[in-house]
MARGU-353521 format. One line per field, with one value per atom (N, C-alpha, C): residue number from 1; atom name; y, z, x. Coordinates in steps of 0.05 Angstrom, whole numbers, plus 5000, padded with zeros to 4 digits. Example, Ala and Ser with C-alpha at 12.3 -4.5 7.8 and 13.67 -1.06 7.14 Angstrom:
BEGIN
num <- [1	1	1	2	2	2]
atomo <- [N	CA	C	N	CA	C]
py <- [4886	4910	4934	4955	4979	5001]
pz <- [5156	5156	5156	5142	5143	5157]
px <- [5264	5246	5264	5257	5273	5258]
This chain:
BEGIN
num <- [1	1	1	2	2	2	3	3	3	4	4	4	5	5	5	6	6	6	7	7	7	8	8	8	9	9	9	10	10	10	11	11	11	12	12	12	13	13	13	14	14	14	15	15	15	16	16	16	17	17	17	18	18	18	19	19	19	20	20	20	21	21	21	22	22	22	23	23	23	24	24	24	25	25	25	26	26	26	27	27	27	28	28	28	29	29	29	30	30	30	31	31	31	32	32	32	33	33	33	34	34	34	35	35	35	36	36	36	37	37	37	38	38	38	39	39	39	40	40	40	41	41	41	42	42	42	43	43	43	44	44	44	45	45	45	46	46	46	47	47	47	48	48	48	49	49	49	50	50	50	51	51	51	52	52	52	53	53	53	54	54	54	55	55	55	56	56	56	57	57	57	58	58	58	59	59	59	60	60	60	61	61	61	62	62	62	63	63	63	64	64	64	65	65	65	66	66	66	67	67	67	68	68	68	69	69	69	70	70	70	71	71	71	72	72	72	73	73	73	74	74	74	75	75	75	76	76	76	77	77	77	78	78	78	79	79	79	80	80	80	81	81	81	82	82	82	83	83	83	84	84	84	85	85	85	86	86	86	87	87	87	88	88	88	89	89	89	90	90	90	91	91	91	92	92	92	93	93	93	94	94	94	95	95	95	96	96	96	97	97	97	98	98	98	99	99	99	100	100	100	101	101	101	102	102	102	103	103	103	104	104	104	105	105	105	106	106	106	107	107	107	108	108	108	109	109	109	110	110	110	111	111	111	112	112	112	113	113	113	114	114	114	115	115	115	116	116	116]
atomo <- [N	CA	C	N	CA	C	N	CA	C	N	CA	C	N	CA	C	N	CA	C	N	CA	C	N	CA	C	N	CA	C	N	CA	C	N	CA	C	N	CA	C	N	CA	C	N	CA	C	N	CA	C	N	CA	C	N	CA	C	N	CA	C	N	CA	C	N	CA	C	N	CA	C	N	CA	C	N	CA	C	N	CA	C	N	CA	C	N	CA	C	N	CA	C	N	CA	C	N	CA	C	N	CA	C	N	CA	C	N	CA	C	N	CA	C	N	CA	C	N	CA	C	N	CA	C	N	CA	C	N	CA	C	N	CA	C	N	CA	C	N	CA	C	N	CA	C	N	CA	C	N	CA	C	N	CA	C	N	CA	C	N	CA	C	N	CA	C	N	CA	C	N	CA	C	N	CA	C	N	CA	C	N	CA	C	N	CA	C	N	CA	C	N	CA	C	N	CA	C	N	CA	C	N	CA	C	N	CA	C	N	CA	C	N	CA	C	N	CA	C	N	CA	C	N	CA	C	N	CA	C	N	CA	C	N	CA	C	N	CA	C	N	CA	C	N	CA	C	N	CA	C	N	CA	C	N	CA	C	N	CA	C	N	CA	C	N	CA	C	N	CA	C	N	CA	C	N	CA	C	N	CA	C	N	CA	C	N	CA	C	N	CA	C	N	CA	C	N	CA	C	N	CA	C	N	CA	C	N	CA	C	N	CA	C	N	CA	C	N	CA	C	N	CA	C	N	CA	C	N	CA	C	N	CA	C	N	CA	C	N	CA	C	N	CA	C	N	CA	C	N	CA	C	N	CA	C	N	CA	C	N	CA	C	N	CA	C	N	CA	C	N	CA	C	N	CA	C	N	CA	C	N	CA	C	N	CA	C	N	CA	C	N	CA	C	N	CA	C	N	CA	C	N	CA	C]
py <- [5045	5053	5030	5025	5003	5012	4998	5007	4982	4993	4976	4962	4933	4909	4920	4935	4940	4967	4978	5004	5003	4987	4983	4966	4956	4945	4963	4988	5005	5016	5019	5026	5057	5071	5105	5112	5098	5102	5095	5072	5069	5091	5092	5116	5143	5157	5175	5174	5147	5149	5148	5138	5138	5166	5176	5210	5227	5221	5234	5234	5202	5197	5209	5208	5222	5253	5264	5296	5298	5288	5292	5291	5266	5264	5285	5295	5318	5343	5352	5374	5376	5354	5360	5355	5338	5337	5365	5382	5406	5427	5423	5444	5438	5416	5408	5406	5408	5411	5439	5460	5488	5508	5494	5520	5514	5539	5536	5560	5555	5575	5588	5571	5584	5598	5600	5620	5644	5645	5671	5665	5679	5678	5691	5708	5725	5719	5713	5710	5722	5722	5730	5708	5715	5694	5700	5724	5741	5755	5750	5773	5779	5801	5813	5825	5816	5831	5850	5851	5876	5903	5902	5923	5922	5906	5906	5911	5887	5885	5863	5865	5836	5839	5815	5811	5790	5802	5783	5775	5750	5737	5714	5700	5681	5659	5647	5626	5603	5599	5571	5569	5590	5593	5581	5576	5562	5534	5526	5495	5487	5509	5503	5493	5498	5484	5453	5443	5417	5404	5420	5415	5413	5438	5433	5408	5403	5379	5353	5352	5326	5328	5348	5352	5346	5360	5353	5329	5315	5290	5268	5272	5251	5255	5281	5287	5278	5282	5274	5242	5231	5198	5191	5198	5191	5197	5218	5227	5209	5201	5184	5155	5146	5120	5119	5141	5137	5145	5162	5166	5144	5125	5108	5085	5079	5057	5073	5099	5110	5125	5139	5152	5151	5133	5130	5152	5169	5192	5210	5215	5236	5228	5201	5191	5199	5195	5199	5231	5247	5271	5285	5275	5285	5278	5260	5253	5271	5272	5288	5321	5330	5358	5358	5337	5338	5337	5326	5329	5359	5371	5404	5417	5411	5426	5423	5397	5394	5408	5412	5419	5452	5465	5492	5497	5478	5481	5480	5465	5464	5492	5502	5527	5548	5550	5576	5574	5552	5547	5557	5550	5555	5584	5596	5623	5647	5637	5651	5646	5625	5621	5629	5634	5643	5672	5687	5715	5733	5723	5739	5746]
pz <- [8738	8720	8714	8692	8681	8680	8697	8692	8674	8646	8631	8647	8637	8652	8651	8630	8629	8646	8649	8660	8686	8709	8728	8722	8696	8690	8672	8668	8653	8674	8668	8688	8691	8669	8668	8685	8682	8699	8728	8735	8762	8773	8760	8773	8774	8758	8763	8783	8785	8807	8834	8835	8860	8866	8849	8855	8861	8844	8857	8879	8889	8914	8938	8933	8949	8952	8932	8930	8945	8937	8950	8981	8993	9021	9034	9018	9034	9029	9009	9010	9029	9032	9052	9078	9087	9111	9116	9101	9100	9109	9093	9105	9129	9140	9160	9185	9182	9206	9208	9186	9189	9190	9195	9196	9224	9240	9267	9271	9275	9284	9306	9326	9353	9354	9342	9347	9330	9309	9292	9280	9286	9273	9243	9241	9213	9203	9174	9161	9129	9116	9091	9077	9057	9042	9012	9004	8979	8982	8964	8968	8935	8928	8904	8912	8904	8913	8893	8866	8848	8856	8873	8885	8913	8923	8953	8968	8955	8965	8982	9007	9021	9028	9025	9031	9056	9078	9100	9105	9113	9117	9138	9143	9163	9159	9177	9175	9166	9172	9157	9130	9118	9087	9076	9085	9082	9079	9092	9087	9055	9044	9017	8998	9007	8993	8993	9017	9021	9004	9003	8986	8957	8950	8922	8917	8932	8928	8921	8939	8938	8912	8907	8879	8856	8854	8830	8828	8849	8847	8840	8848	8848	8816	8805	8779	8759	8766	8747	8745	8769	8764	8752	8756	8738	8711	8701	8679	8660	8679	8669	8658	8677	8672	8651	8650	8627	8597	8599	8575	8567	8585	8579	8553	8555	8534	8507	8506	8477	8471	8491	8484	8511	8509	8530	8534	8512	8521	8535	8528	8541	8572	8580	8606	8621	8612	8621	8624	8604	8608	8627	8634	8656	8683	8685	8711	8716	8695	8695	8705	8692	8701	8728	8739	8768	8782	8779	8791	8789	8766	8769	8787	8788	8804	8834	8838	8869	8878	8859	8866	8868	8851	8854	8883	8886	8911	8928	8938	8960	8959	8937	8937	8941	8930	8938	8969	8978	9008	9026	9020	9035	9034	9012	9003	9020	9026	9040	9068	9078	9105	9117	9099	9106	9102	9096	9091	9114	9137	9163	9171]
px <- [7918	7934	7953	7961	7977	8009	8020	8055	8068	8080	8094	8110	8113	8129	8160	8168	8198	8208	8185	8191	8210	8208	8225	8252	8255	8281	8295	8291	8306	8323	8348	8373	8370	8364	8362	8337	8312	8290	8296	8308	8314	8333	8352	8372	8360	8344	8327	8307	8291	8271	8288	8307	8325	8333	8347	8357	8332	8304	8282	8274	8273	8266	8283	8312	8329	8326	8321	8321	8292	8276	8247	8248	8260	8261	8280	8301	8319	8305	8291	8275	8249	8238	8212	8228	8247	8261	8272	8286	8291	8273	8256	8233	8219	8214	8204	8222	8249	8268	8274	8270	8280	8259	8233	8218	8206	8211	8205	8187	8158	8140	8138	8150	8154	8173	8194	8213	8209	8198	8190	8167	8143	8117	8118	8137	8142	8161	8165	8194	8190	8212	8216	8199	8179	8171	8177	8188	8194	8219	8234	8257	8264	8271	8280	8303	8327	8354	8355	8348	8351	8336	8317	8296	8301	8313	8315	8291	8267	8243	8241	8231	8223	8196	8182	8155	8153	8142	8144	8115	8114	8091	8091	8066	8067	8089	8107	8124	8111	8090	8071	8071	8076	8076	8098	8117	8143	8139	8117	8110	8103	8095	8086	8111	8132	8157	8156	8149	8146	8119	8102	8077	8082	8098	8107	8123	8143	8161	8139	8121	8105	8092	8077	8059	8075	8098	8116	8126	8136	8144	8125	8100	8081	8068	8067	8058	8077	8103	8126	8125	8125	8124	8105	8072	8053	8057	8068	8067	8090	8111	8132	8122	8109	8092	8077	8059	8046	8057	8080	8095	8112	8119	8141	8138	8112	8105	8108	8101	8098	8123	8133	8161	8180	8197	8214	8232	8243	8258	8245	8218	8201	8197	8194	8195	8217	8243	8265	8272	8259	8264	8249	8219	8206	8219	8227	8245	8267	8281	8304	8296	8275	8264	8256	8244	8240	8264	8284	8308	8317	8313	8322	8301	8274	8255	8256	8265	8271	8297	8313	8342	8333	8322	8316	8297	8282	8265	8283	8303	8320	8335	8346	8363	8346	8322	8300	8297	8288	8282	8304	8329	8350	8355	8358	8362	8339	8318	8297	8301	8308	8311	8338	8360	8384	8390	8371	8372	8370	8359	8351	8383]
């Protein structure tokens, strides 16, 4: 894959890449440090406050939040590199949307693990 020469010289791209990397590390570390399968083998994996419905499942399924963070970050970085030479503003937008998705990943994971 060809990376454009000016990609890593753009300040907005570098800022968003740094923010994405920090949120990625934070969300993966949050999942790995807060999921304890020995303490509780069953946890809430889905919660609907409007209907008061809780779905319980194996605690191992909470690791999917870390997998989500990995997949979304890698795909958004690859897509941003591909789009940069054609449309710079779309490459910046993709990285910005990754910030939003990683933030929501952190919020939802914390909401599920703190409702017990």
